[in-house]
C-alpha positions as CSV (number, residue, x, y, z in Angstrom):
1,M,0.0,0.0,0.0
2,K,2.8,2.4,0.8
3,K,4.5,1.7,-2.5
4,I,1.2,2.4,-4.4
5,L,0.6,5.7,-2.5
6,Y,4.2,6.7,-3.2
7,L,3.8,6.1,-6.9
8,L,0.5,7.9,-6.9
9,S,2.1,10.9,-5.2
10,I,4.8,11.0,-7.9
11,N,2.2,11.0,-10.6
12,I,0.1,13.7,-8.9
13,L,3.2,15.8,-8.3
14,T,4.4,15.4,-11.9
15,I,1.1,16.5,-13.3
16,T,0.8,19.4,-11.0
17,L,4.3,20.7,-11.6
18,F,4.1,20.5,-15.4
19,A,0.6,21.9,-15.6
20,A,2.1,25.0,-13.9
21,C,4.8,25.5,-16.6
22,T,4.3,28.1,-19.2
23,T,2.6,27.2,-22.5
24,K,5.4,28.9,-24.4
25,T,8.2,26.6,-23.1
26,M,6.1,23.4,-22.8
27,A,5.1,23.7,-26.5
28,Q,8.7,23.4,-27.5
29,N,9.9,19.8,-27.7
30,V,13.4,18.5,-28.2
31,R,14.4,15.5,-30.2
32,V,16.9,13.3,-28.4
33,R,18.4,10.1,-29.8
34,V,18.2,7.5,-27.0
35,F,20.1,4.2,-26.8
36,S,22.6,6.1,-29.0
37,T,25.6,3.9,-28.1
38,C,23.7,0.7,-28.7
39,N,23.4,-1.4,-31.8
40,I,19.6,-2.2,-31.8
41,T,17.9,-4.2,-34.5
42,S,14.7,-5.1,-32.7
43,L,12.7,-3.9,-29.7
44,T,9.3,-4.1,-28.0
45,L,7.5,-0.9,-27.1
46,T,4.7,-0.9,-24.5
47,P,2.6,2.1,-23.4
48,S,3.1,2.4,-19.6
49,F,0.8,5.4,-18.8
50,G,-1.6,7.4,-20.8
51,A,-3.1,7.1,-24.3
52,Y,-1.0,6.6,-27.5
53,T,-1.4,6.2,-31.2
54,L,0.7,4.3,-33.6
55,N,1.5,6.2,-36.8
56,D,-1.4,8.6,-36.1
57,S,-4.0,5.9,-36.8
58,I,-3.9,2.9,-34.4
59,K,-4.9,3.5,-30.7
60,L,-2.7,1.9,-28.2
61,N,-3.1,1.0,-24.5
62,K,-1.2,-0.8,-21.8
63,S,-2.2,-4.2,-23.1
64,N,-0.6,-3.6,-26.5
65,K,2.9,-4.6,-27.4
66,V,4.4,-3.1,-30.5
67,N,7.3,-5.2,-31.9
68,I,9.7,-3.3,-34.2
69,S,12.6,-4.9,-36.1
70,V,14.9,-4.4,-39.1
71,N,13.7,-6.5,-42.1
72,D,15.0,-6.2,-45.6
73,C,16.0,-2.6,-45.3
74,K,12.6,-1.7,-43.9
75,I,11.1,-1.5,-40.4
76,A,8.8,-4.3,-39.7
77,V,6.0,-3.4,-37.3
78,S,3.9,-6.0,-35.4
79,L,1.1,-5.3,-33.0
80,N,0.5,-8.0,-30.4
81,D,2.6,-10.4,-32.6
82,K,0.6,-9.7,-35.7
83,T,2.6,-8.0,-38.5
84,I,0.8,-4.8,-39.6
85,A,3.3,-2.9,-41.7
86,K,6.8,-2.6,-43.3
87,T,7.7,1.0,-43.4
88,D,10.6,3.6,-43.3
89,S,9.7,5.1,-40.0
90,V,7.4,4.6,-37.0
91,K,5.9,7.2,-34.7
92,I,4.3,6.5,-31.3
93,S,2.4,9.7,-30.4
94,S,1.2,10.6,-26.9
95,E,-2.4,11.8,-26.6
96,D,-2.5,13.1,-23.1
97,L,-0.5,15.6,-21.0
98,K,1.2,12.8,-19.1
99,C,2.3,9.8,-21.1
100,F,5.3,7.5,-21.0
101,V,6.3,4.3,-22.7
102,Q,8.7,1.4,-22.0
103,I,11.2,0.5,-24.7
104,T,12.7,-3.0,-24.4
105,P,15.5,-3.6,-26.9
106,D,16.6,-7.2,-27.7
107,N,20.0,-6.7,-26.1
108,V,19.7,-3.8,-23.6
109,K,17.9,-3.2,-20.3
110,P,14.5,-1.5,-20.8
111,R,14.0,2.2,-20.2
112,R,11.0,4.4,-20.0
113,Y,10.6,7.8,-21.7
114,D,8.0,10.5,-21.7
115,N,5.9,11.8,-24.6
116,N,6.6,10.6,-28.2
117,I,8.9,8.1,-29.8
118,I,10.1,8.2,-33.4
119,I,12.0,5.2,-34.9
120,K,13.9,5.3,-38.1
121,L,16.2,3.0,-40.0
122,D,19.9,3.5,-40.3
123,V,20.3,1.8,-43.7
124,A,24.1,1.9,-43.6
125,K,24.4,0.2,-40.2
126,K,21.2,-1.8,-40.5
127,N,20.0,-0.8,-37.1
128,L,17.3,1.3,-35.5
129,I,17.6,5.0,-34.6
130,I,15.3,5.7,-31.7
131,I,14.4,9.3,-31.0
132,N,12.5,10.6,-28.0
133,D,10.4,13.7,-29.1
134,V,10.0,15.1,-25.6
135,S,9.0,18.3,-23.9
136,Q,12.0,20.3,-22.7
137,D,11.1,20.0,-19.0
138,N,10.5,16.3,-19.2
139,Y,13.8,15.9,-20.9
140,L,15.7,18.1,-18.4
141,A,14.2,16.3,-15.4
142,G,15.4,13.0,-17.0
143,V,18.9,14.5,-17.6
144,V,19.1,15.8,-14.0
145,Q,18.1,12.4,-12.6
146,S,20.6,10.6,-14.9
147,E,23.4,13.0,-14.2
148,A,22.9,13.6,-10.5
149,G,19.8,11.8,-9.2
150,G,21.6,9.9,-6.5
151,A,23.7,12.9,-5.2
152,S,21.0,14.4,-3.0
153,D,17.4,14.8,-2.1
154,N,17.7,18.5,-1.9
155,V,15.4,20.3,-4.4
156,E,17.6,23.4,-4.4
157,F,20.5,21.4,-5.7
158,F,18.3,20.0,-8.5
159,K,17.4,23.5,-9.4
160,V,21.1,24.2,-9.9
161,Q,21.6,21.1,-11.9
162,A,18.5,21.8,-14.0
163,I,19.6,25.3,-14.9
164,C,23.0,24.0,-15.9
165,C,21.5,21.2,-18.0
166,R,19.0,23.6,-19.6
167,S,21.8,26.1,-20.5
168,Y,23.7,23.2,-22.2
169,M,20.6,22.2,-24.1
170,Y,20.0,25.6,-25.5
171,R,23.7,26.2,-26.3
172,F,24.0,22.9,-28.2
173,I,20.4,22.4,-29.3
174,N,21.5,21.8,-32.9
175,K,24.5,19.6,-32.2
176,H,23.0,16.7,-34.2
177,A,20.8,18.6,-36.5
178,K,22.4,17.0,-39.6
179,D,21.5,13.6,-38.1
180,G,17.8,14.4,-37.8
181,Y,17.6,15.1,-34.1
182,N,18.8,17.7,-31.6
183,L,20.9,15.8,-29.0
184,C,22.0,12.3,-28.1
185,D,21.7,10.7,-24.7
186,D,25.4,9.9,-23.8
187,V,28.3,12.0,-22.5
188,N,28.9,13.6,-25.9
189,C,25.8,15.6,-25.1
190,Q,24.1,15.0,-21.7
191,V,23.4,11.7,-20.1
192,Y,19.7,10.9,-20.4
193,L,19.0,7.3,-19.4
194,S,15.2,7.5,-18.7
195,R,12.3,9.6,-17.8
196,A,12.5,11.1,-14.3
197,N,10.5,9.5,-11.5
198,K,12.3,11.2,-8.6
199,P,10.0,14.1,-7.4
200,Q,12.9,16.4,-6.4
201,C,14.4,16.1,-9.9
202,I,11.0,16.8,-11.5
203,E,10.5,19.8,-9.2
204,G,14.0,21.2,-9.9
205,A,13.3,21.2,-13.6
206,A,9.8,22.6,-13.4
207,S,10.4,25.3,-10.9
208,T,13.2,26.8,-12.9
209,N,11.3,26.7,-16.1
210,G,13.0,28.8,-18.8
211,E,16.0,29.8,-16.7
212,I,19.5,29.7,-18.2
213,I,23.0,31.1,-17.3
214,V,24.5,33.8,-19.4
215,D,27.9,35.6,-19.3
216,E,28.6,39.4,-19.3
217,N,27.8,39.5,-23.1
218,D,24.4,37.8,-22.6
219,K,25.6,34.6,-24.2
220,I,24.7,31.2,-22.8
221,I,27.7,29.8,-21.0
222,E,29.1,26.3,-21.2
223,T,28.0,24.9,-17.9
224,L,30.8,22.4,-17.2
225,F,30.6,20.4,-14.0
226,H,32.3,17.5,-12.3
227,S,31.9,15.3,-9.2
228,N,34.2,17.0,-6.7
229,S,36.9,19.6,-7.0
230,G,39.0,18.4,-4.1
231,G,39.0,21.9,-2.6
232,Q,39.9,24.0,-5.6
233,T,38.4,24.1,-9.1
234,S,40.6,24.4,-12.3
235,N,40.9,27.2,-14.9
236,S,39.6,26.0,-18.2
237,E,43.0,26.5,-19.9
238,D,44.7,24.3,-17.3
239,V,42.6,21.4,-18.6
240,W,41.9,22.3,-22.2
241,S,43.4,25.0,-24.5
242,N,40.8,27.7,-24.3
243,K,40.8,30.4,-21.6
244,I,37.1,31.0,-20.7
245,P,36.4,34.0,-18.5
246,Y,33.6,32.5,-16.4
247,L,35.5,29.2,-15.9
248,R,38.0,30.4,-13.3
249,S,39.7,28.5,-10.5
250,V,38.0,29.1,-7.1
251,V,39.0,27.9,-3.7
252,D,36.2,25.4,-2.9
253,S,35.9,24.4,0.8
254,F,32.4,23.1,0.1
255,S,33.8,20.1,-1.7
256,L,35.9,19.0,1.3
257,N,34.7,16.2,3.5
258,M,32.4,15.0,0.8
259,P,32.4,11.4,-0.5
260,N,34.7,12.0,-3.5
261,A,37.0,14.5,-1.8
262,K,40.0,12.2,-1.4
263,W,41.5,9.2,-3.1
264,E,44.8,7.2,-3.2
265,K,46.6,5.1,-5.7
266,E,49.8,3.1,-5.2
267,I,52.4,2.7,-8.0
268,T,55.9,1.2,-7.9
269,Q,58.7,3.8,-8.1
270,K,60.1,1.9,-11.0
271,Q,56.8,2.2,-13.0
272,W,56.5,5.9,-12.1
273,L,60.1,6.8,-13.1
274,N,60.0,4.7,-16.2
275,Y,56.9,6.6,-17.3
276,F,58.6,9.9,-17.2
277,K,61.7,8.4,-18.8
278,G,59.5,7.4,-21.7
279,K,58.5,11.1,-22.0
280,G,62.1,12.2,-22.4
281,I,62.7,13.2,-18.8
282,N,66.1,12.7,-17.2
283,T,64.8,10.7,-14.2
284,K,68.2,10.5,-12.5
285,K,68.6,14.2,-12.5
286,N,65.0,14.9,-11.6
287,K,64.3,11.9,-9.3
288,D,63.8,14.0,-6.2
289,E,61.3,16.3,-7.9
290,L,59.4,13.4,-9.4
291,L,59.1,11.7,-6.0
292,S,58.1,14.7,-4.0
293,F,55.7,16.5,-6.4
294,S,53.1,18.5,-4.4
295,Q,50.1,20.6,-5.1
296,S,49.6,21.6,-1.4
297,Q,49.9,25.3,-2.3
298,G,47.4,25.0,-5.1
299,R,46.7,23.3,-8.4
300,K,49.4,22.9,-11.0
301,T,49.2,21.9,-14.6
302,D,52.2,19.6,-15.2
303,I,55.1,17.7,-13.8
304,L,58.3,18.7,-15.6
305,G,56.4,19.6,-18.7
306,V,54.2,16.5,-18.8
307,P,50.6,17.6,-18.6
308,L,48.7,16.4,-15.5
309,T,45.7,15.7,-17.8
310,Q,47.8,13.2,-19.7
311,I,49.1,11.6,-16.5
312,R,45.6,11.3,-15.2
313,K,44.5,9.5,-18.4
314,D,47.6,7.2,-18.6
315,F,47.3,6.1,-14.9
316,N,43.5,6.1,-14.8
317,L,43.4,8.6,-11.9
318,K,40.2,10.2,-10.5
319,S,41.7,13.7,-10.9
320,T,44.8,15.7,-11.7
321,Y,44.9,17.1,-8.2
322,F,47.4,14.9,-6.3
323,D,50.7,14.8,-4.4
324,V,53.4,12.2,-4.7
325,I,54.6,10.5,-1.5
326,V,57.4,7.9,-1.2
327,W,55.9,4.6,0.2
328,G,58.8,2.2,0.6
329,S,59.7,0.9,-2.9
330,N,56.4,2.4,-4.2
331,I,54.9,5.8,-4.4
332,K,51.5,6.8,-3.2
333,L,49.4,9.3,-5.1
334,K,47.3,11.1,-2.5
335,G,44.6,12.7,-4.6
336,R,41.7,15.1,-4.1
337,G,38.5,15.4,-6.1
338,Y,36.9,13.5,-8.9
339,G,36.7,14.7,-12.5
340,H,38.2,17.4,-14.6
341,G,37.8,20.1,-12.0
342,V,36.4,22.8,-14.3
343,G,33.2,24.7,-13.4
344,M,30.8,23.4,-10.8
345,S,31.6,20.7,-8.3
346,Q,28.4,18.7,-7.9
347,E,29.2,17.6,-4.4
348,G,30.2,21.1,-3.4
349,A,26.9,22.4,-4.8
350,V,25.1,19.7,-2.8
351,N,26.9,20.8,0.4
352,M,26.1,24.5,-0.3
353,C,22.4,23.8,-0.9
354,E,22.1,21.6,2.2
355,S,23.8,24.4,4.2
356,G,21.1,26.8,3.2
357,Y,22.5,28.6,0.1
358,E,20.0,29.3,-2.7
359,Y,20.5,28.0,-6.2
360,W,21.6,31.3,-7.7
361,E,24.3,31.7,-5.0
362,V,25.7,28.3,-6.0
363,I,25.8,29.2,-9.7
364,E,27.5,32.6,-9.0
365,F,30.1,30.9,-6.8
366,Y,31.3,28.4,-9.4
367,Y,30.8,30.4,-12.5
368,K,32.4,33.9,-12.5
369,D,30.5,37.1,-13.6
370,V,27.4,35.3,-14.8
371,K,23.7,35.9,-14.3
372,I,20.5,33.8,-14.5
373,K,18.2,34.8,-17.3
374,N,14.6,33.6,-17.7
375,L,13.8,33.1,-21.3
376,N,10.1,33.3,-20.5
377,K,10.4,36.8,-19.1
378,D,13.5,38.4,-20.5
379,S,13.3,37.5,-24.2
């Protein structure tokens, strides 16, 4: 009974929140390719909630199963195991305010998505292209839950994450326009693994409807974020080549004492020194420096000219923010933080919100000289 009441409360909250959103923003959908990293040749699609139609003609309900597969360079469509068409594309259209479907591919775990589904055939690869034609707020709630749903239960934090994700969406809305959709669902765009069912994520997206982050020139910023800064974020040019004014290093005490604030990795001295020898470093001359490297006075960018970003990649480290300590015949890398370190620390943002800071204060702390703009009011 408790589970039923909980699910009912989620549905009521979702409907209430999205009914309150402006018609202007809700009318605008975004097309997102889902299962984009998977090679899918067949799937089953089942309406989970609400009324749907298949190709604008066949009414669907929860008892219907639509089977879709690649067949002779066409998409074969079966309804309840009866073949009804071979076509170039399939559209599953939602008929109500709140509708979602379950997609069960033949080789991947099932997922649920809100609103509409479009399926096309990639003739060259002979697989299915699955596109979720979804309202912006439903999409953003799903992204927030996929990117950070387990980080907190604090709605203020999910407001921060939603605004960051919305800013990214608008900045890169046409990233895959040539492919017939707006964005994909993996890290090349934003992670979007399902519809949102966590009320706090839904509320975070809905209550910040239309809000984005812009720089001093009123341009949408690139809202980079990572798990934990380790106590100090990085300048953009220290990780990549471009110096971006709003992505400046900040001392970040909010990230300390959080789950991903510290890490360690042990490596043999021989392996460590041989690595730098392979990079052209005179390890005999520079042995002391290599074995006592420290960032206790602040983040650095390299060790004897070898970029820390490259070292992180080659040794599979959680971050570039570490010190080297001799540990017998080994060395211990005592690290801080998790991720590239540029922009917002998610765990730091969680700590700020749980300490009483408002979402705009978090954004202005991690991104320099920016402001929040509401597209529904300011455009």
